[in-house]
C-alpha positions in Angstrom: 318.0 58.0 -68.7 321.8 58.7 -68.0 323.2 61.5 -66.2 326.5 62.7 -65.6 326.8 65.7 -63.5 328.3 67.6 -60.1 325.7 66.2 -57.6 325.2 68.6 -54.7 324.3 66.2 -52.0 322.9 68.8 -49.2 322.5 65.9 -46.6 325.8 65.0 -46.7 327.6 68.6 -47.8 329.4 67.8 -50.4 329.5 67.7 -53.6 331.0 65.6 -56.1 331.3 63.8 -60.2 328.3 61.1 -60.8 326.1 59.3 -62.8 322.7 59.0 -62.0 320.5 56.3 -63.7 316.8 56.6 -63.8 314.5 53.6 -64.4 310.7 54.0 -63.8 310.5 56.8 -62.8 313.0 56.0 -59.9 316.9 56.8 -59.2 318.3 53.5 -60.1 321.4 54.3 -58.5 324.2 57.2 -58.2 327.6 56.2 -58.4 330.4 58.6 -58.2 332.7 59.1 -61.2 336.1 60.7 -62.0 335.2 62.2 -65.1 335.2 66.3 -65.0 331.4 67.7 -65.3 330.5 71.0 -66.1 327.1 71.3 -64.4 325.1 70.4 -61.0 322.3 68.5 -60.1 320.2 68.6 -56.9 316.7 68.9 -55.7 314.5 71.3 -57.0 312.8 73.7 -55.7 309.4 73.8 -53.5 306.9 76.0 -52.7 306.5 75.3 -49.0 303.0 78.3 -48.7 301.4 79.6 -51.7 298.0 79.7 -53.1 297.8 78.9 -56.6 295.0 80.6 -57.8 296.8 83.7 -57.0 298.2 83.4 -60.0 295.2 83.4 -61.7 296.1 80.1 -63.1 294.4 77.3 -62.7 297.4 74.3 -61.3 297.8 72.9 -64.7 298.7 75.7 -66.1 301.2 77.1 -62.8 303.3 74.1 -63.4 303.9 75.0 -66.8 305.4 78.5 -65.5 306.4 77.3 -62.5 308.9 74.0 -63.6 311.0 76.9 -65.6 312.8 78.2 -63.0 313.3 75.0 -61.2 310.0 74.4 -59.2 309.3 70.8 -58.6 307.0 71.2 -56.2 304.6 73.2 -54.7 302.7 72.7 -50.9 299.1 74.6 -51.9 296.5 76.4 -49.9 293.2 76.3 -52.0 291.5 78.1 -49.7 290.5 81.1 -52.0 288.8 78.7 -54.4 286.9 77.0 -51.3 285.7 80.6 -50.4 284.5 80.6 -53.3 282.8 77.1 -54.6 283.3 75.2 -51.2 284.3 71.3 -51.5 283.7 71.5 -55.5 286.1 73.8 -55.6 289.3 72.0 -54.0 288.1 69.4 -56.1 288.3 71.0 -59.3 292.3 72.2 -57.8 292.8 68.6 -57.3 291.6 66.9 -60.2 293.3 70.0 -62.4 296.1 69.2 -60.6 297.0 66.0 -61.7 296.4 66.3 -64.9 300.4 67.3 -65.3 303.4 66.6 -64.4 303.9 68.3 -61.3 304.3 67.7 -57.7 301.1 69.6 -56.3 300.1 68.8 -52.1 296.9 70.0 -51.2 296.0 71.3 -47.2 292.5 71.5 -46.0 291.4 75.1 -45.3 289.9 75.7 -42.1 289.1 79.1 -42.8 286.4 79.2 -44.9 285.3 81.7 -44.4 288.0 83.6 -42.7 285.9 85.5 -40.4 282.2 85.8 -40.0 282.4 89.2 -40.9 282.2 89.0 -44.7 279.9 87.1 -47.2 282.0 84.1 -49.1 280.0 81.4 -52.1 280.7 78.8 -49.4 281.1 77.0 -46.0 283.5 74.6 -44.5 282.9 73.3 -41.7 283.9 70.2 -39.2 282.7 67.6 -41.7 284.0 68.9 -44.5 287.5 69.9 -43.7 287.7 65.6 -41.8 286.5 64.5 -45.0 289.0 66.7 -46.9 292.2 65.5 -44.4 291.3 62.0 -45.0 292.3 62.4 -49.0 296.1 61.5 -49.8 296.2 64.9 -52.0 296.0 66.6 -48.6 298.8 66.6 -46.7 298.1 69.5 -44.4 296.0 71.3 -42.0 295.8 74.6 -44.2 297.1 78.3 -42.6 294.7 78.6 -39.0 293.8 82.8 -39.7 291.6 82.7 -36.7 294.3 82.5 -34.0 291.9 84.7 -31.6 289.2 81.7 -32.3 292.5 79.0 -31.4 293.7 81.5 -28.5 289.9 81.5 -26.7 288.8 78.0 -27.2 286.6 78.8 -30.3 285.0 75.0 -30.3 284.9 74.2 -34.4 288.5 76.2 -34.7 289.9 73.7 -32.5 287.7 70.8 -33.4 289.3 70.9 -37.0 292.9 71.2 -35.5 292.6 67.9 -33.7 291.4 66.0 -36.7 294.5 67.1 -38.3 296.9 66.1 -35.2 295.0 62.5 -34.8 295.7 61.8 -38.6 299.7 62.7 -38.0 299.1 65.9 -40.4 301.2 68.8 -39.9 299.1 72.5 -38.9 299.9 75.5 -40.8 299.1 78.9 -39.2 298.9 82.3 -39.8 299.6 85.2 -37.1 300.8 88.1 -37.9 302.8 90.3 -35.2 301.3 87.4 -32.7 303.0 87.7 -29.9 304.3 86.9 -25.9 301.6 84.9 -24.4 299.3 84.3 -27.0 301.2 83.6 -29.5 302.0 80.5 -27.1 298.6 79.4 -26.5 298.2 79.6 -30.5 301.3 77.0 -30.3 300.4 75.0 -27.7 297.0 74.4 -30.2 298.7 72.1 -32.5 300.5 75.1 -35.2 303.6 74.3 -36.7 304.5 77.0 -38.8 303.6 80.4 -39.8 304.4 82.8 -43.2 303.7 86.0 -41.6 306.0 87.2 -39.6 307.4 90.5 -40.8 310.2 91.1 -38.7 313.6 89.7 -37.5 312.5 90.2 -34.0 308.9 88.3 -34.3 310.1 85.6 -36.4 313.2 84.7 -33.7 310.8 85.0 -31.3 308.5 81.8 -32.8 311.6 80.0 -34.5 312.3 80.1 -30.3 309.2 78.8 -29.4 309.8 76.1 -31.7 307.5 77.2 -34.6 308.8 76.8 -38.5 308.8 80.5 -40.0 308.8 80.5 -44.0 310.7 82.9 -45.2 307.2 85.1 -47.7 308.7 86.9 -50.6 305.6 87.1 -52.9 303.8 89.6 -55.2 302.2 92.2 -52.9 304.1 91.0 -49.5 307.5 90.7 -49.3 309.8 89.6 -46.2 312.8 88.4 -46.9 315.1 91.5 -46.4 313.7 91.5 -42.6 313.8 87.2 -42.2 317.1 86.8 -44.2 319.4 87.3 -41.2 317.7 84.4 -39.6 319.3 82.1 -42.5 322.3 81.2 -40.9 321.7 80.3 -37.2 318.0 78.6 -37.7 318.1 77.5 -41.0 316.7 73.7 -40.0 313.4 75.4 -39.5 313.1 77.6 -42.4 311.5 77.5 -45.5 311.0 79.7 -48.9 307.4 80.6 -49.6 305.6 82.8 -52.2 302.0 82.5 -50.1 300.6 84.7 -53.7 302.4 85.4 -56.8 300.9 86.7 -59.5 301.2 85.6 -63.4 303.5 87.9 -64.7 306.2 87.3 -61.8 305.7 84.0 -61.7 306.1 84.7 -65.0 309.6 86.1 -64.3 311.1 83.8 -61.6 309.9 81.9 -58.1 311.7 80.4 -55.4 314.9 80.0 -57.0 314.7 83.9 -57.2 315.4 83.5 -52.7 318.0 80.8 -53.6 319.9 83.4 -55.7 319.1 86.4 -53.0 320.2 84.7 -49.9 323.2 83.2 -51.7 324.1 86.5 -52.2 324.4 87.7 -48.7 326.7 85.3 -48.2 324.8 82.5 -46.6 326.3 79.4 -47.0 325.1 77.2 -50.2 324.1 73.7 -48.3 321.8 75.8 -45.5 319.8 77.4 -47.9 319.3 74.1 -50.4 318.2 72.6 -47.2 315.6 75.8 -46.6 314.7 75.7 -50.3 315.3 71.9 -51.1 314.7 69.5 -48.2 312.8 71.5 -45.3 308.8 71.1 -47.2 310.3 67.7 -47.8 310.5 66.5 -44.1 308.0 68.8 -42.8 305.0 68.0 -44.4 306.0 64.6 -45.6 306.7 64.7 -48.8 307.2 62.5 -51.7 309.7 63.8 -53.6 313.1 63.0 -54.4 316.3 63.9 -53.1 318.2 62.6 -55.3 319.2 59.1 -53.4 318.9 56.0 -54.9 315.4 54.2 -54.5 313.7 58.1 -54.4 311.3 59.3 -57.0 313.2 60.7 -59.8 312.8 64.6 -59.2 315.8 67.2 -59.4 317.2 70.5 -61.5 320.6 70.9 -63.4 322.1 74.2 -63.5 324.8 75.9 -64.9 326.6 77.1 -61.4 325.9 77.7 -58.4 325.7 81.2 -57.8 323.1 82.1 -60.4 321.6 79.1 -60.6 320.5 79.5 -64.6 317.7 76.4 -64.3 319.0 74.0 -67.8 316.6 71.7 -66.9 313.6 70.4 -64.6 313.3 66.6 -64.0 310.0 65.1 -62.2 309.6 61.8 -62.4 312.2 61.0 -64.6 310.5 63.3 -67.3 312.5 66.6 -68.8 309.3 68.5 -67.4 311.7 72.2 -68.1 314.5 72.5 -70.6 316.5 75.9 -71.6 313.5 78.1 -70.7 311.2 75.8 -72.0 308.4 74.1 -70.8 307.7 71.1 -72.2 304.2 70.2 -70.3 301.6 70.6 -72.4 297.8 72.7 -71.8 295.1 70.6 -70.6 291.2 70.9 -71.1 290.0 73.0 -68.1 286.6 73.5 -67.2 285.1 76.2 -65.9 283.4 76.8 -63.1 281.8 79.6 -61.0 279.9 80.9 -58.6 278.4 85.0 -59.6 275.3 86.7 -58.9 274.7 90.0 -58.5 273.2 92.8 -60.8 274.7 96.2 -62.4 275.0 99.1 -59.9 274.5 102.6 -60.1 277.3 105.4 -59.6 274.8 106.7 -56.9 275.1 103.0 -55.2 278.2 104.4 -54.3 277.0 107.8 -53.0 278.7 108.4 -49.0 277.0 111.3 -47.0 279.1 114.1 -46.2 281.7 113.2 -43.7 283.8 116.0 -41.7 286.4 113.7 -40.7 286.8 109.9 -42.1 288.3 106.4 -41.5 290.4 106.0 -44.1 292.5 103.0 -44.9 296.4 103.2 -45.9 297.6 100.5 -48.1 301.1 100.2 -47.5 303.7 98.8 -50.7 304.5 95.6 -50.0 302.8 94.8 -47.3 299.6 92.9 -46.6 299.1 95.1 -43.3 297.1 98.7 -43.6 297.7 101.3 -41.1 294.8 103.6 -39.8 294.4 107.2 -40.4 292.0 110.1 -40.0 291.8 112.5 -42.2 289.6 115.8 -42.8 288.2 115.9 -46.3 286.8 118.8 -48.4 283.1 119.4 -48.7 282.8 118.9 -52.7 278.9 119.0 -52.9 275.9 117.4 -50.3 278.3 113.6 -51.4 282.1 113.1 -50.1 283.5 112.1 -53.4 286.5 111.4 -51.2 289.4 113.5 -52.1 291.6 112.2 -55.0 293.8 115.9 -55.3 295.8 114.2 -51.6 295.2 110.9 -52.4 292.1 110.2 -50.8 290.4 107.7 -52.7 286.5 105.7 -52.1 286.9 102.3 -51.8 284.1 99.3 -52.0 283.1 95.8 -52.2 280.8 94.2 -54.0 278.9 91.6 -52.9 279.0 88.8 -55.6 277.0 85.8 -54.1 274.0 88.8 -54.0 272.2 91.5 -55.1 272.7 94.3 -52.2 274.5 97.1 -52.2 278.3 97.6 -51.9 280.2 98.8 -48.9 282.2 101.9 -49.0 284.9 103.4 -47.4 288.6 105.7 -48.3 291.6 104.2 -48.8 294.9 105.9 -48.9 298.4 105.1 -51.2 296.8 104.0 -54.2 297.6 107.2 -55.5 295.3 107.1 -58.7 295.1 110.5 -60.9 292.2 108.7 -62.6 289.8 106.5 -63.5 289.1 103.3 -61.1 290.5 99.7 -60.5 288.0 96.7 -59.9 288.6 93.0 -59.6 287.2 89.9 -58.2 290.3 88.7 -56.3 289.7 89.5 -53.3 290.3 88.1 -50.5 289.9 85.3 -48.6 285.8 85.6 -50.2 286.2 87.0 -53.5 283.9 90.1 -53.4 284.2 92.3 -56.2 286.5 95.0 -55.3 287.1 98.4 -56.3 289.1 101.9 -55.9 288.5 104.9 -58.1 288.3 108.5 -58.4 284.6 109.0 -58.3 281.6 107.1 -58.4 281.4 106.7 -61.7 284.5 105.4 -62.4 284.2 103.3 -59.2 280.6 101.8 -60.5 282.1 101.3 -64.3 284.6 99.2 -63.5 282.7 97.0 -61.1 279.7 96.9 -63.6 282.8 95.4 -66.1 283.9 92.3 -63.7 280.1 91.4 -62.8 279.7 91.6 -67.1 282.9 89.1 -67.4 281.6 87.6 -64.0 285.2 87.7 -63.0 288.1 89.4 -63.6 290.3 92.7 -63.2 290.0 95.4 -64.8 291.0 99.5 -66.0 288.5 102.3 -66.9 288.7 106.0 -67.8 286.4 108.2 -69.1 286.9 106.7 -72.3 289.3 103.4 -72.2 288.6 99.8 -70.2 291.2 97.3 -69.7 290.4 93.6 -68.5 291.6 90.2 -68.1 288.9 87.9 -68.2 289.0 85.2 -64.8 286.2 82.5 -66.0 287.6 80.3 -63.2 285.6 80.8 -60.2 286.2 84.4 -61.1 289.9 84.4 -60.0 291.3 82.3 -62.3 291.9 82.3 -66.2 291.0 79.0 -68.3 293.7 80.7 -70.8 297.4 79.8 -71.4 299.6 80.9 -68.7 302.4 82.1 -71.0 299.4 84.7 -72.5 297.7 85.7 -69.1 301.2 86.6 -67.7 301.4 88.7 -70.1 297.7 90.5 -70.5 298.0 90.7 -66.4 301.2 92.5 -67.1 300.0 95.0 -69.6 297.1 95.9 -67.2 298.6 96.8 -64.4 301.2 99.1 -66.3 298.3 100.5 -67.3 296.6 100.9 -63.9 300.4 102.9 -63.0 301.4 104.8 -66.4 297.9 105.6 -67.3 296.3 106.2 -64.1 298.2 106.9 -61.9 298.4 104.3 -58.8 301.9 104.4 -56.9 301.7 101.2 -55.9 304.2 98.5 -57.2 301.8 96.1 -57.6 297.8 98.0 -57.9 296.2 94.8 -58.2 298.0 92.3 -55.7 297.4 95.4 -52.8 294.0 95.7 -54.0 293.1 92.1 -53.7 294.4 92.2 -49.7 292.1 95.2 -48.9 289.4 92.6 -48.2 291.3 90.7 -45.7 289.4 91.0 -42.1 292.6 88.8 -40.4 295.2 91.1 -41.1 295.6 94.5 -39.5 294.7 98.0 -39.0 292.1 98.3 -41.1 290.0 96.7 -43.8 287.0 96.7 -45.7 284.6 93.4 -46.2 281.2 93.4 -48.3 279.6 94.5 -44.9 281.7 97.3 -43.5 284.7 99.2 -42.7 286.4 96.7 -39.9 289.0 97.3 -37.7 291.0 93.8 -37.7 293.2 94.7 -33.9 289.4 94.4 -32.1 287.4 92.2 -34.9 285.1 94.9 -34.7 282.7 97.0 -37.6 283.7 100.5 -37.3 282.0 103.6 -38.1 284.0 105.6 -41.9 282.8 108.7 -40.0 284.6 110.4 -37.4 282.6 113.4 -36.6 
């Protein structure tokens, strides 16, 4: 293959017309030419931290959508499926990823389960993590979410970190709001990155202490605006990431969107491209080419350096996407799962009357929640919440055993009728539901149980479901069709049921993530993530 275009040399900070010859998947030669070229070639984009499973697609289908946006690789933490199926789930991701021409790099997840205060489908202990780290596809130790354990010297957590460091593999962090001496202890343990900074001041402190910051813009957590001011001075220590991206968002855009937004703010082109294309390669030691002789032939072609419309994506010398169309063919997908709970009755979601209750306050575009105490009206001998004032019931149902659900109250979803439910509930992926009545919550939960995984919306007379037959968190269907189905059910939750959130299912999926402050709900009860203790919903 031979291509003539304006080559964007990020390392040398220059752009020049070049002829690039590709042979045997490698860049054979790069030669400056005097011809006038109308397009530009540059290294492809890399998502520096993402859970592929959150796209509700297996790696092979994720790749089909992502290459259209100039993405050539991802640094992927498989802890979602690991929480459901353990090492078997990680092996599924590795095997499926190898069937397509895309540069997937996975981590060994040290926090499976994320905490001991929830029920997961599997556990990855020290031995399992060590075994995974030995695999060549495993490039790093995934996000260390148990930052209290690190700070307090938890032996198992520190052994997992040591195992990665002994192999020379970096250790990813996860420390929302962590500052001061606690942050110092966390970094000193060997943590090298953080993607949870949600303010400029927090990001700056972490950078100054030597930690690399991943600017995150996902389907729920959106920190780009807060952290973008760091780009000009600290670009050498930054990367872009999605963390979690739902299929409809992946259908429309990926890291290319962050590049365009960063440039629109007046940032230097080469600094932005170093963040998007180069820094993940050097930090994680990825075998992704950067348009140098002898490199793997991985690059993208664009029509201009402002809008970054992707004309062509090339991986290992093969054109995997062109003019908005993916050239990656679907592959056969193995279905694996872990679902062992029976149907529920409306009375299983009943709550006794309580004058004042603790309420989880969901925040649009954030993973964090706030705590509030509200007075509930007394409609009967049992509480149904206060849907008129957006105080709804939220429930987490253990999907690995047939036990009674945990119940609490939530504000911010804004449902006017019905209920929504999902078996995507970070990180243990039990069933989570929010609704206006016990009957509607029960109906939604049972719909998820019937399909052994999925997301759904229900009213008194209708039901909509997107089945997720792979581990209850991914679809085995065509990625483009899944994106459309998800967009449809997401719109139903907003337009028909009345949710006030921009991404109700994504926000719902994080209401059970106990390592993110302030209040969350696990299958075992209402949890205060600041003190790492269960609390009572009833305040008197």
